[in-house]
N, C-alpha and C positions, 0 to 999 in steps of 0.2 A: 367647412372642414369635410374631408372625404369620409369620415367615419359616420355611420348611420346604423339604425337597427336593421335595415334591409341588407346592408353590405358592411359586415364587421371584418375589418382587416387586422391581421396579426401585427405586432409592433414593427416587424421588419419592413413589410411593404407600406405600412402606414407612414413611417418616418421617411420613406423615399418619395412621398407625395410632394408636389411643388410648395405647398404652404409650409411644410416643415423644413424643407431645404432652404427656403427663404429665411425662416426663423433662425436656423443654424448659422447661416451666413451673417446675419445681423449680430448674433451673439459672438461670433468669431471676431468680427470687426470691433465690437465693443470691448472684447478682452485684449485687444492689441496683439492677436496671434500673428506669428510669422507668416509670410506669404507662402503660397504653394511652391513657388520656385526656390525660395530660401530653405524651406523644409526639405525639399527633394535634394538640394545640394548637400545639406548636412547629413541626410540619410545616406547618400552615396559615399561620403567620407567615412562613415562608420563601418563600411563594408570592407575596408582595406587593412593591410598589414600594420600600417602606422597606428591606426586606431586600436587594432588588436593588442599591440604592445601596451598602449595606455590603459586599455580595458583590464588587462591581466595584472597591471601594476597597482590597481586600486586596492585599498585595504579596509577603509572605514565605511564602505557602502556595499550593500547587497541588493541586487536587482532581480526580482522574480526568482527566489530560491525554490528548488525542487524538493521541498519538504514542508511539513506542518509542525505544530508545536506539541510538546509532550502530552498534555491532557487529552488530545484527540486520540492518541494511542491507548490511553487508559480507558476512555469511553468505549473504544472498540473492544478492548480486552474484556471488559465487564459484560459485554453482550454475549460472550461465549459461555456463560455459566447459568445454571438453572435458576429461573425466576429471580434474576439479579438486577437491581436498579443501580445505575451509575449515579453517584452523587458528587458533583463538582463543587468543591469548596472555593467559591469565587463569585464573580458577577453573573447575572443572568445572560448578559451579552455573550460571554465566553461559552457558556453551555449551549446557547442557541447556535453559535458557529459550529461547534462540534456536531450537534444533532443534524444541522442542515448539510454539512459536508458529507456525512455518512449517508443521509437520506437521499441526497442528489445522486450519489454514486449507485447505491443499491436499489433506488426507487422503492424503498420501504421505510416506514416510520422508524426512527431511532429514539429509544426511550432513555432519557437522562433528566436529572433535576439538578438544581444548584442551591447553594445556601444564600443566594441573593445578597451578597456583600455589596454595600454602597460606601459612601464617603465616611460615614461614622465608623463603620467596621474597619476601614482602612487606617483609621487613627487609633481606635481603642481595641482592635482585635475582633475576630469573628466568632468568639465562643458562643454568644447568644444566637447568632445565625445558625451555628452548628446544632445547638440544642433544639431550636424551633424547626430547623430544616429536617433533621432526622425524625423528629416526631411526626411532622406532616407527611414525609415520605413513607414512613412505616404504616400510618393509619390510612392514607389515601390509596396507595398503590399495592399494599400487602405483598411485598417481596419476601423471598426466603433469605435473601442476603442483600446488603447494601455495600457497594464498593466505592470507597471515597478516594478522590484524587484532588489535586490542588491546581490553582492557576497562579499567574504572576502576583496578583494582589496579596493572596494569602502567604506566599513564599517571601515576598519582600519584607513584610512585617513580622515574619517568623512564627506564624501560627503552628502550634504543636498538635498534630493530629492525634497522636496517641493519648495525650492528656485531654484534649477536647472531647474525643469519643468516650473516654472514661467518665468525664464530667456529665456528658449528655446521658449516658446510661444511669448515672447516679441520680439525675433529675427525672428519670422515668421516660425519656424520649423513646427508647426501645428497651426491651427486656435485657437483663444482664447477660443472658446466654445467647443473645441474638448475634449473628455473625456480621461484623462490620470490619472487613479487612481494609487496609488503606495503603496509599503510596504517595510520597512526595514527588510531584511531577512539575517542577517549575518550567514555565513556558520559555523563559529567557535563556535556557541552555539546552543542548541536545535537540532532539526532534521527536516526532511521533513514535519512532521505533524505540527510543529510550523510554518514553512513557509507557508503551506496551510492555517492555521488559520489566520496568519497575513495578507495574501493576500486577503482572503475572507472578513475579517473585513475592510481592506483598501478600497475594492471595494464598500462595503455597505456604509461605511462612506462617500465616494466620492459622492454617489447618495442620501444619506439620510440627510446629515448634514444640508443643507439649503432647504430641501424639506418640504413644509408646510403641507403635508398630515398628518392627525391625525391618530395615531395608533389605532387599533381595530375598524377601520371604515368599515371593511369587514369581511366576514367569511372565507377568504382564509388563509391557513396555509403555511408558508414558511418551507421548509425542506432543511437542509444543509447535503449533503451525507457524507462529509469527504473525506480524501485521500483514494481512493479505486481502487485498480488495477482490480477489477471486476465490475467497474462502468457500463460497457456496458450491461452486463446481469442484474446487480442489480438495476440500475436506471429504466430500463424498467419493471422489475418485480414489483418494488415498485409502479410505475405508474399504472400497471395493477390492483394491489390490491386496490389502492385508487380509481381508476375508477369504480371498482366493488362496492365500498362503496358510490360512488357519491360525493366524497369530493372535494372541491375546494382547489387546492394546487399549489404551485410553487416550483420547485427545484432551489435552489440557487447554480448554478454551475453544469450544467448537461453536462458532457463530453462524454456521450454515443455515440452520432452520430459522434463527432469529431474523436473518436478512433475506428470507425466502418464504414468507408465510403465504398460504394459499388463500384465495378468495372463495370461501365456501359458506359464507353467512355468519361466521364466527370471528370476532375480533380477538386477536391474540396480542396482548401487551408483551407477554413473554412466550418464547417458544424454543424448545430444544435446549441445548447447552449441556456442558459437563455437570453432572449432579454433585451435590455436596457430599453424598456418601462416597462417590467415586474419588472426589478430591481428598477425602480423609484416607481412603485406602491407597491412594497413589504414592504415599510415602513408602509403602511396602513393595513397590515395583522393582523389577530387576534393573531397569535402566530408564533414563530420560533422554530422549533425542529431540533436537531442535531442527526443524526444517529450514530455518534461516539463522545462520550463525550471528550476524550482526544485530539481529533482533532480540537475541536471547542469551547474551553473555552472562548477565547477573543471575538469571534464572538457572542456567546450567551450573554455574558456580555454586549456587545454593543447593541444587540437587546433588552435586558431588559431595557437598559437606555433610550430607546425611548418609553417605555410603553408597550411593548409586553410581553405576557406570554411566558416563555421559558421552555424547557425540553430537556434532553439529554438521549441517550441510548448508550449501548456498542456494537454496530453492531448487528442488529436484526437477528441473526442466531440461528435456532433451535426453539423449541416449545414455551418455556416460554418467550424468548426474543421477538419473533414475537407477542405473546399474548399481552405483555406489550405495544408494539408500537401501535398495532391496537386498543387496549382499550383506550389508551391515545388520539389517533386521533378521535375515536368515541366520547369520552367525550368532546373534544374541538369542534367538528363539529356538534354534535347532530345526526350524521348518524349512523345507526345500522350496525353492522358487518353482512354481508349477509350470507345466507345459503351456497353459493358456497365456501366461505373461511372457514366456519366451517367444510365443508366436506373435504377440502384440509388438514385441521389440523388433522382430524380423519384418513386420509389416511397416513399421516406421522407417527402418533402414531402407526398405524397398521404395517407399514413397519418396524419400530424400534422393535416392539414386535416380528415380524417374524424372525428377525435376532439376537434376544437377546442372544441366546445360544452362538453365536460366539463373540459378543461384550463384554459380561459381564467379568469384571476383567482384560481387556486388559490395559496395561500401556503405557502411551504416554509422549513424550517430545514435547513441543510446543514453537515456537519462532516467533517473529514478532512484529508489532506495538501493543501498549497496548490494544486498543479496540479489535483488532482481537484475541489476545491471550485470553483475558477475555471471549469473545464470544465463541471461540472454546473450551475452558476449560469447560464452562457451558454446551455446547452441549455434550461433551464427558461424563460429569457427568450424563446427561439425558440418555445416552446409557448404563449406568452401568460401564463405563470405569473409569480409574484413570489417570488424567492429572498430573503425578508425578512431572515433571520439567516444569515450565512455565516461560520462560525467555523473557524479553523485554529490549533491550538496551536503548530505549527512554521512558521506563516506570519509574516512580518515586516512592517515598515512599508512597504517597497516593494511587497510583495504587496497590502497593504490599499489602497495608492494605485492599483494596477492594477485592483483590484476596483471602486473607485469610478469609474474611467474606463468600465469595463464597464457599471455601473449607469446611468451618465449617457448611454450610447449607446442606451438603450431607454426608452420611456415606461413600461414595467412595472417599471423599476428605481428609481423616484423615492423609494420608501419602504424601500429595501433598504440594508443596512449590513454591512460586513465587520469581523470582530473578530479581530485578530491577537494571538497569544500568550495566548489565553484557553482555558479548559478546559471540560469538560462540566458542571461545576457552575455556571459562568457561563451556559452555554446553558440550563440548567434555569430560571434566573431569567428569561431572555429569553422562554422558551416559556410560562411562567406569566403574565408581565405583558403580553406581546404574542403571543397564541396564533397558531398556524399550523395549516394543514390536514394537512401531512405532514412527516415528518422523514426526511432522506436521510443515510446514513452507514454505519457498520459495526455489528457485533454488540453493541458496547458501548452502543449507543443503545437497547437493549431496556429498560434500566432507566428511561430517560427516557420511553419509550413507556408503561411501566406507570404511571409517576408522573403524567405529564401527559395520558395517554389519547390521545396523538398517534400515529397509525400510522407505523411505521418501515419504510422501504424500504432494504434492504441492497444497496449497490452499490459498496462499496470494502473494502479490506483493513483488519482481519481479519474474516472471516465464519466464526465457529466453530460456530454453532448451526443452520446450514443446510448442505446438501451440494451440491457440483458447480456452484455459480454461476460459479466461476473458469474452467470449461471452455468458456464461451461468451463471445464478444467483446462489449465495450461501446464500442469505438472504430470509426471508419469509419461508413459509411452503414448497413451491416448491424448493427453494434453499436448504432447509434442507434435502430434499429427495435426491438432487444431491450430497450433502456432504456425506450423509449416504452411498450412492452407491459408491462414490469414495473411502471411507475408506474400505468398504467391498470388493471392487475389489482388493485393495492392500492386504487385509487380506487373501483372497482366493488365490491370486497369490503366497503369501508366503507359504500357505499350500500346494499348488501344487508343488512348488519348493522343498519342504521338503519330498515329497512322489512320486517323478517321476522317480526313478531308478527301472526299471523292475526287479522283483525278489529280491530286497533288501529293498527298502523303500516304495514300493507300496502295502504293506500288507493291508492297509485300505484306499487306494486311492478312493475318493468318486466322482462318476459322478454326484450324486445328493446331494445337500447340502441345 
């Protein structure tokens, strides 16, 4: 074998060695796999219009959905609060998936525990697991709060979190006055954005329900960021803009520090996050704003029920989206938008104008969460591009209608369409039958990139195969500049790749663009 202590190969080059290629060939023959020619023939058929019609006609099968399950959103939400441990009422395997998913994106440890439900708990209920699990979590990890969510197993058998937590406290698992907010987050319905919403609402309800604070007693504005894989850069950029305005605000669930801990010799199981004192005081805020509408509908409804003014946005990415957010905050707070932000806006407009000749008329396919797709499509329209295929597995009928309104607002949107409840196999058919210049989404799009030869631009969660994207903002004017540059870099890389053969394709290779 080619592997040795003197020459250690990574798995990629190792498995390309002759010994492994021979082994793979024998396995393929043993499995009775189709021949290369038969596979190629079938693959070619799946690229046409006839197959596209069959693909879009399917109802009982989902292939590579662009979403995750509810508890993942709940685990992410818990990471945004001071010394909070996420407690997943379900199996260890589920909790391991949520932790690994977030860790692989942020390149940081993700803290979460589970009640370790197994077959007996699936039959008799998970009360004993809850009692023991809360006790272990409290004593071992010493959190200030434990946020409980559920998985499929607990939901199918109907475990009552409110009753279970009460029984656990009566058994002495945690003190009676210890904060254990909870949310039912069944994995078999909705997606991670619903789990996030349910969890944030559950935490607010825990602290606000019997809190006598009168709403609108202060000028503070609560801001719910939503499920955001770029929270590290985005939350800090939002804070910078609001500090420039002099606005009093509180982020409800700020995971920026938790997923960006420094290497300074000290391990931090918990870092940053919205404090419990701030959560309690948040009921007295003047208003609660959600940066992502589809992420926060139940949370905003609850905030409105306690007398707060509410408003939501679809991820403030780009010029108009940032304008609307800042103007709303200015209206609520009475604080003027400062000259520094006005100049940042002008610089973004100038940058887009500088690159207009390259961006105009470019066609895009965009996939991801509904707010991200909506925001990115809006930004593409601002650049003169065409977001031809906009797909969101966890976007619904109302989202698709909102997207059509967006398309109708621009002359560049006339050939664009939104696809709700569709998956990445649907997007493959779209990209083969109606090709685009670029694909915008997450790391799962790399297989579409390989198949369709359409360059992928990674701009949303999860990004597993690249590092540190999440540390930089994509919202606000500064974030818009970064998104613009990311798109242009991919565009120019593509141009270079098409003109880099000396004497053949480099006829008009440009050093200056």
